[in-house]
VEXDREN-930841 format. One record per residue (C-alpha): x, y, z. Coordinates in steps of 0.02 Angstrom, whole numbers, padded with zeros to 5 digits, always signed. Example, Ala and Ser with C-alpha at 12.3 -4.5 7.8 and 13.67 -1.06 7.14 Angstrom:
2
+00615-00225+00390 +00684-00053+00357 
# end
This chain:
505
+00143+04050-02046 +00033+04009-02190 -00097+03877-02150 -00089+03719-02251 -00274+03732-02292 -00391+03583-02306 -00260+03444-02294 -00201+03518-02129 -00378+03518-02056 -00403+03339-02116 -00244+03279-02029 -00291+03374-01870 -00464+03291-01865 -00386+03120-01896 -00267+03147-01750 -00408+03195-01634 -00510+03042-01685 -00361+02929-01653 -00337+03004-01480 -00521+02979-01436 -00518+02802-01505 -00361+02763-01402 -00443+02824-01242 -00599+02721-01278 -00495+02565-01312 -00399+02589-01149 -00559+02601-01051 -00632+02452-01142 -00476+02348-01109 -00483+02390-00925 -00661+02324-00917 -00638+02179-01037 -00460+02108-01029 -00439+02083-00843 -00613+02012-00814 -00570+01881-00945 -00412+01838-00851 -00505+01834-00686 -00638+01719-00756 -00505+01604-00829 -00409+01593-00666 -00570+01562-00571 -00615+01420-00689 -00443+01342-00666 -00457+01353-00477 -00631+01278-00478 -00572+01138-00591 -00427+01103-00472 -00544+01095-00323 -00663+00975-00410 -00645+00796-00352 -00537+00843-00203 -00477+00685-00113 -00514+00766+00055 -00700+00745+00033 -00677+00563-00016 -00560+00514+00126 -00697+00446+00240 -00765+00336+00101 -00591+00270+00060 -00557+00227+00242 -00727+00142+00259 -00703+00041+00100 -00528-00014+00150 -00587-00066+00324 -00727-00179+00267 -00692-00330+00158 -00871-00323+00099 -00877-00138+00058 -00926-00081-00118 -00780-00081-00238 -00689+00084-00255 -00682+00173-00421 -00526+00110-00509 -00447+00140-00678 -00509+00041-00825 -00430-00129-00841 -00373-00141-00660 -00398-00307-00572 -00542-00321-00446 -00504-00296-00263 -00491-00432-00133 -00666-00404-00065 -00742-00465-00229 -00674-00643-00214 -00805-00774-00176 -00793-00885-00022 -00777-01073-00047 -00932-01177-00016 -00845-01314+00084 -00705-01317+00214 -00540-01232+00181 -00412-01350+00107 -00231-01295+00100 -00242-01271-00088 -00394-01159-00067 -00304-01059+00066 -00152-01034-00045 -00262-00987-00192 -00352-00859-00087 -00188-00783-00026 -00124-00774-00204 -00280-00683-00264 -00332-00576-00116 -00182-00534-00008 -00161-00344-00011 +00029-00355+00001 +00031-00442-00167 -00079-00303-00233 +00054-00178-00179 +00189-00281-00265 +00087-00287-00426 +00069-00099-00425 +00256-00080-00402 +00280-00181-00561 +00156-00066-00649 +00252+00086-00588 +00417+00013-00650 +00340-00025-00820 +00274+00153-00831 +00450+00218-00798 +00515+00102-00933 +00387+00167-01057 +00435+00345-01012 +00618+00303-01043 +00576+00231-01214 +00470+00383-01256 +00620+00497-01226 +00681+00448-01401 +00523+00517-01483 +00475+00697-01519 +00351+00780-01403 +00207+00881-01473 +00106+01011-01382 -00043+01122-01423 -00057+01286-01330 -00171+01437-01316 -00096+01593-01236 -00188+01753-01193 -00094+01915-01161 -00160+02087-01115 -00026+02221-01092 +00007+02408-01101 +00196+02386-01101 +00253+02477-01259 +00386+02350-01307 +00271+02200-01288 +00125+02291-01368 +00230+02337-01522 +00280+02155-01541 +00100+02095-01527 +00037+02225-01650 +00177+02176-01769 +00125+01994-01762 -00055+02045-01789 +00000+02153-01938 -00079+02306-01858 +00077+02409-01823 +00074+02574-01919 +00243+02658-01938 +00176+02795-02052 +00141+02977-02015 +00015+02932-01879 +00136+02823-01781 +00087+02814-01597 +00237+02790-01480 +00120+02745-01337 +00008+02606-01402 -00150+02567-01304 -00178+02409-01203 -00157+02268-01328 -00235+02095-01321 -00169+01943-01410 -00219+01760-01424 -00079+01647-01481 -00124+01474-01547 +00030+01364-01554 +00073+01190-01616 +00250+01145-01558 +00368+00998-01560 +00529+00964-01465 +00641+00819-01517 +00796+00772-01417 +00910+00704-01553 +01053+00664-01437 +01038+00658-01247 +01182+00586-01144 +01128+00446-01026 +00965+00413-01115 +01012+00235-01167 +01077+00195-00993 +00918+00262-00913 +00815+00150-01027 +00920-00001-00979 +00904+00044-00795 +00715+00054-00812 +00715-00120-00891 +00815-00188-00745 +00692-00105-00625 +00548-00198-00708 +00641-00363-00692 +00683-00328-00510 +00503-00280-00469 +00436-00436-00555 +00555-00551-00463 +00523-00462-00298 +00337-00488-00324 +00369-00674-00351 +00476-00682-00194 +00341-00595-00092 +00210-00714-00159 +00312-00867-00112 +00344-00798+00061 +00161-00760+00088 +00107-00931+00025 +00234-01014+00139 +00170-00905+00280 -00003-00971+00237 +00061-01149+00253 +00139-01108+00423 -00017-01016+00480 -00126-01164+00432 -00013-01284+00526 -00011-01165+00674 -00200-01153+00677 -00216-01343+00673 -00090-01356+00815 -00181-01222+00916 -00345-01315+00898 -00260-01478+00946 -00189-01394+01101 -00363-01330+01141 -00427-01508+01133 -00286-01564+01248 -00333-01428+01371 -00514-01481+01364 -00462-01662+01390 -00363-01607+01543 -00518-01523+01614 -00617-01682+01585 -00483-01787+01672 -00476-01672+01824 -00666-01668+01835 -00671-01858+01839 -00538-01865+01974 -00626-01727+02074 -00790-01822+02067 -00705-01981+02125 -00618-01888+02268 -00781-01807+02324 -00860-01979+02327 -00718-02047+02435 -00730-01892+02548 -00914-01927+02579 -00865-02105+02623 -00731-02042+02742 -00587-02111+02639 -00518-01941+02584 -00484-01772+02662 -00578-01612+02624 -00410-01534+02581 -00393-01661+02440 -00558-01601+02368 -00504-01419+02380 -00337-01452+02295 -00424-01537+02151 -00546-01393+02135 -00398-01274+02123 -00322-01388+01991 -00486-01387+01896 -00490-01197+01896 -00312-01194+01828 -00360-01320+01693 -00508-01214+01640 -00395-01062+01633 -00283-01163+01519 -00432-01193+01405 -00465-01006+01399 -00285-00972+01352 -00288-01108+01219 -00448-01033+01147 -00364-00863+01141 -00219-00941+01046 -00343-01016+00923 -00423-00846+00894 -00254-00767+00864 -00207-00902+00740 -00372-00880+00649 -00348-00692+00642 -00173-00712+00570 -00229-00834+00437 -00378-00724+00392 -00262-00576+00371 -00154-00674+00250 -00309-00720+00151 -00374-00542+00148 -00527-00583+00254 -00606-00504+00407 -00509-00549+00566 -00663-00629+00647 -00715-00733+00495 -00738-00916+00536 -00619-01045+00463 -00669-01225+00444 -00513-01322+00400 -00527-01478+00296 -00474-01643+00374 -00323-01678+00265 -00143-01732+00282 -00020-01593+00246 +00152-01644+00188 +00285-01509+00195 +00462-01516+00128 +00451-01690+00057 +00559-01648-00095 +00700-01560-00004 +00873-01632-00033 +00983-01697+00106 +01138-01606+00163 +01174-01425+00199 +01273-01397+00039 +01131-01460-00070 +01006-01353+00025 +01115-01198+00006 +01136-01229-00180 +00949-01250-00199 +00921-01084-00110 +01048-00998-00223 +00953-01059-00376 +00775-01035-00314 +00775-00878-00206 +00689-00744-00311 +00735-00605-00191 +00918-00642-00225 +00888-00630-00413 +00789-00469-00387 +00932-00393-00289 +01053-00441-00428 +00945-00344-00552 +00943-00198-00432 +01133-00199-00436 +01129-00195-00626 +01001-00055-00620 +01114+00046-00505 +01258+00018-00626 +01159+00087-00772 +01103+00234-00666 +01285+00271-00622 +01330+00269-00807 +01184+00383-00847 +01239+00506-00713 +01417+00505-00780 +01352+00543-00955 +01263+00703-00901 +01422+00804-00932 +01404+00778-01120 +01318+00896-01243 +01132+00889-01281 +01069+00912-01459 +00886+00945-01492 +00772+01001-01631 +00620+01110-01608 +00484+01188-01712 +00326+01288-01690 +00178+01346-01793 +00095+01501-01717 -00060+01602-01756 -00078+01771-01671 -00234+01878-01666 -00340+01991-01559 -00477+01859-01550 -00474+01673-01504 -00523+01624-01681 -00398+01553-01806 -00341+01671-01944 -00210+01583-02051 -00158+01749-02128 -00074+01791-01962 +00024+01628-01946 +00211+01600-01928 +00328+01451-01921 +00491+01420-01828 +00620+01281-01847 +00785+01264-01759 +00922+01162-01677 +00991+01185-01504 +01158+01122-01437 +01180+01136-01249 +01332+01091-01145 +01276+01083-00962 +01400+01150-00836 +01340+01128-00659 +01418+01092-00491 +01273+00975-00455 +01331+00852-00589 +01481+00794-00489 +01375+00769-00334 +01247+00672-00435 +01384+00557-00503 +01454+00528-00329 +01280+00486-00265 +01253+00362-00407 +01419+00277-00372 +01376+00264-00187 +01205+00192-00231 +01288+00058-00339 +01410+00012-00201 +01267+00004-00077 +01169-00111-00194 +01319-00228-00210 +01342-00231-00021 +01157-00270+00001 +01174-00414-00122 +01319-00486-00025 +01226-00461+00139 +01072-00549+00070 +01176-00696+00008 +01255-00718+00180 +01086-00699+00263 +01011-00834+00151 +01154-00952+00194 +01126-00922+00379 +00939-00943+00360 +00960-01111+00273 +01083-01170+00406 +00970-01117+00550 +00814-01191+00470 +00905-01356+00438 +00964-01364+00619 +00788-01322+00677 +00718-01469+00579 +00844-01587+00658 +00805-01521+00832 +00617-01532+00800 +00630-01713+00745 +00728-01758+00903 +00604-01662+01011 +00459-01756+00934 +00540-01925+00971 +00569-01876+01152 +00391-01807+01168 +00315-01969+01102 +00415-02071+01229 +00370-01951+01370 +00183-01962+01334 +00186-02150+01343 +00278-02146+01509 +00164-02009+01580 +00006-02103+01532 +00068-02260+01617 +00123-02164+01773 -00045-02077+01789 -00138-02242+01769 -00036-02321+01909 -00053-02173+02028 -00240-02154+01997 -00267-02338+02032 -00161-02324+02189 -00265-02177+02251 -00424-02274+02223 -00348-02413+02329 -00290-02290+02461 -00105-02311+02422 -00074-02139+02348 -00115-01961+02397 -00200-01824+02298 -00032-01740+02283 +00035-01892+02192 -00116-01890+02075 -00100-01704+02041 +00084-01720+02001 +00052-01868+01885 -00094-01779+01801 +00007-01620+01777 +00152-01720+01704 +00032-01806+01583 -00045-01639+01535 +00125-01562+01499 +00182-01715+01402 +00029-01710+01289 +00051-01524+01259 +00234-01549+01216 +00190-01690+01097 +00063-01585+01003 +00184-01440+00996 +00327-01554+00942 +00227-01630+00799 +00174-01459+00739 +00352-01397+00765 +00421-01526+00645 +00303-01471+00507 +00329-01286+00540 +00519-01310+00544 +00510-01399+00377 +00402-01258+00310 +00534-01133+00367 +00668-01234+00278 +00562-01234+00121 +00546-01045+00134 +00733-01027+00161 +00766-01122+00000 +00641-01016-00097 +00492-01136-00104 +00314-01137-00041 +00281-01311+00030 
# end
């Protein structure tokens, strides 16, 4: 065979240089490409671990436990927490108590955040009509021939001439992409937006219903605390009465006009009366703790109630029908449940629409290159339309679930309406019973006071025993307790009727 001369030697040297260059590039890629990927993954993992909530859990628990703890870091524009509300300078009036509950009760804070969540979902539903843009940076390092050929082609480095290499070396590529996706037609999108709007209305009304309930609970708690303190005073008055009678009996015992057993029985009665004071004090502490919780304060915080007259339920109409109609108009939880029914209806329609086709537009502007820098000479653009008809066995199950959810919401609405009617009826009957109980208690106290006066005078004159005095004193004690409880019961029953009709006080 005749050698081709100088051109043949030149081609042979070029081939050898390409082989050596290929081996060098493979070695360099092995030392350069994968370390880059390792460093990138390490950076992502470190970024994910930064600010881990586990390390902050103790601080969160401590801040939530103390009403005077430093405020937690919160997003910009968020309302201050309950611990930042100032305490009133004077005694707590009912209006101040209700204002404090409205501003500082954590349950209302939860309700406000539910409204914010519902509004975010509504904004997301509205945004589904708009195109979505994304910016991406993708790094690829591969020795797969098919992928490498595609990357080299995008980088305009693929040589299909005489020196074509069927086994390209490890190839690196950085793709910079600007992309948009625009759903032109999506079944159920309008219904989902309407459902989100109903969810906002329901959350707003539910928040109002919770606020009214909590404020009414504040009214009842205030009345309960006043009653508990009045009962404590009655218990203390009982101790004072028994102490006086015990001192008088001891005096008569020293004079020989009474038995030692009489003194012992009165001492036992005094111990029982003092135990009653301890129980009444415990009831006061419990009432204070409950009211403090409603106001978002520490359980042991002192409460000085203002000396004021509290009128409850003065504007309520007469008659069960009028009360029921008022509840139907004023109960915000009933209105919230009605919006939940509408929301479930829109969700059912959205689920039924998911069998329709989806039409979307998309586009991308890409720049490929072996380096992260931007070289517009290696750019490309893509535009297109996509029509998709979803076929899935899950669609039917999703529709059935949405229909069941709508039926459940309607049943809950009916159940709530019946419950409100029963609540109004029971609260109205409770007010009537409380008024009758108060009348009987007032009469009983008058009779018990007169009976005790007569028996005490008879004992002093030697015409009655200690047993008679103890029985009369115990009857007077119980009558006073029942009167205090009956008076408070009338106000609390009226407060419950106000709550049943959707009011506060």
